[in-house]
C-alpha positions in Angstrom: 24.8 -5.4 -11.1 23.7 -6.2 -7.9 21.2 -8.7 -6.6 18.8 -5.5 -5.5 19.2 -3.9 -9.3 17.9 -7.1 -10.4 15.1 -7.4 -8.2 13.9 -4.0 -8.9 14.1 -5.0 -12.5 11.5 -7.8 -11.4 9.3 -5.2 -9.9 9.5 -3.1 -12.7 8.2 -5.7 -15.3 5.4 -6.7 -12.8 4.4 -3.3 -13.9 1.2 -2.1 -11.2 3.3 -3.1 -8.3 6.1 -1.6 -9.5 8.3 1.5 -7.7 9.1 4.4 -9.6 12.7 4.7 -10.4 14.5 8.2 -10.3 16.7 8.9 -13.4 20.2 6.9 -12.2 17.6 3.7 -12.4 17.4 3.6 -8.6 14.0 3.7 -6.6 13.1 6.9 -5.3 13.6 6.6 -1.6 10.3 6.6 0.0 8.5 5.6 -3.0 7.7 2.0 -1.4 3.7 2.4 0.1 3.5 3.3 3.5 1.4 0.4 4.4 1.0 -3.2 2.1 -2.1 -3.6 0.7 -2.9 -6.8 2.3 -2.9 -4.5 5.2 -5.7 -2.7 3.5 -7.6 -5.4 2.5 -7.4 -7.2 6.0 -9.0 -3.6 7.0 -11.7 -3.6 4.8 -12.9 -7.5 5.8 -12.8 -6.2 9.3 -15.3 -3.5 8.3 -17.2 -5.8 6.3 -17.9 -8.0 9.2 -19.3 -4.9 11.3 -16.2 -4.6 13.8 -16.1 -0.7 14.8 -13.7 1.7 13.1 -12.2 2.6 16.1 -11.5 -0.6 17.5 -9.8 -1.9 13.6 -8.1 1.3 13.4 -6.8 0.8 17.1 -6.1 -3.2 16.3 -3.9 -1.9 12.9 -2.2 1.5 14.7 -4.2 3.3 11.9 -5.6 6.4 12.3 -9.4 6.6 12.6 -10.4 8.6 9.3 -7.8 6.3 7.2 -10.0 3.5 8.1 -12.8 5.0 7.2 -12.2 6.3 4.0 -10.6 2.5 3.3 -14.0 1.2 4.0 -15.8 4.1 1.8 -13.1 2.8 -1.1 -14.2 -0.5 -0.8 -10.6 -2.1 -1.6 -7.1 -1.3 -2.1 -7.2 1.7 -4.2 -3.0 3.0 -5.2 -2.6 6.4 -5.7 -2.0 8.0 -9.0 1.5 9.6 -9.8 2.2 12.9 -9.6 
């Protein structure tokens, strides 16, 4: 077993942050989140300070609609599994 597989198994044990696996046991290509949870938290904090949506979107290279949606949610919310 390679070290990558061991790290993947540890991620499975964590639960909420686990990456879905294909039947082969390997992570699906593209299964990793596109944006880290910490970035979402930073965006929400910036909006909480009253920074304009357009400014925050530019600073994090995100679409304004994405920043607006994250601001409405108020926190990181993982997508539901399909």
